[in-house]
N, C-alpha and C positions, 0 to 999 in steps of 0.2 A: 500220069499225063497231066500237064498243066497248060493253061492258056497263056501264050506269050504276051498278049496285049496287056494283061493285068497281073501276070504271074500267080494266077489263082489255080489251086488244085481242082481237077475235074473228076478223076477216078484213079484207082490203083489197079495195076495189072500184075498178076502173079505169074511169073514165067512158067512154073510147073503146074499151075492150076488151070482150070477151065472156066473161071469166073472172073468178073470184074467187080471190085468193090466201088460202088458209086456213092458220092456224097449226096445225101438226100436233098440238100439245098440247091443242087444243080438240076433237079427234075421239075417238071410242071407241077403246079399247085393242085391239080385235080387227080393226083394219083391216090390209091387207097392208103389209109393210115398205116403206120408201122404197127406190127403186132408183137415184136419181141426185140430185146437187146441181147447181144451176144458178146462174149469175151469181156464181161464186166469185172472179172477178177483182177484184171490188169489196169483198172482205172486208177487215177492219181489218188493218193491218200487223202482222206477227208471228203471226197466226192460222194454225196448221198444221192442215189437214184430214186426217182419217184416210183410209186407202185402202180402206175397207170397201164403197165403192160408187163409181160414176163421178162425177168432179168436173169439171164443164164451166165454162169461164170465162164463157160466155154461155149462149144457149139451144142445146140440142142439136137436130140435124135430126130425130131420132126424136120428140122432144117436140113440135116444131113441126108435124110431120105429124099426130100425135094431136090436137093442138089444132085444126088445120084440119078434120080429120074430125069432131070434136065440134061445131064451129061449123056445118059443113054439115048435120049431123043436126038442129041447132036452127033450120034455115032461115035462117041468117045473121042471126039476131036476137040482141039483147042480153037476158040474163035480167033480170027485174024483181025487185028486192029491196025488201021492205017497209021503209019508213023511210029509204030512200036516194033522194035526188032524181035 
């Protein structure tokens, strides 16, 4: 999904998933700090990540459990996003 006014990406919606990947820069400044980076194995060659938080090459087990818990709380339904088919 992107904003028409400035052609800026806002979030990614996965058709088969029950989550939205949100660009952190699009959220208010008073949200809690990030605690992990995921999917770092596919970063561009030469990119060195700081060690200020956990860096996982794929999805962490903790994240997957939280995701499953959230999906259970949603009744295993996919959220509806206006304007997204």
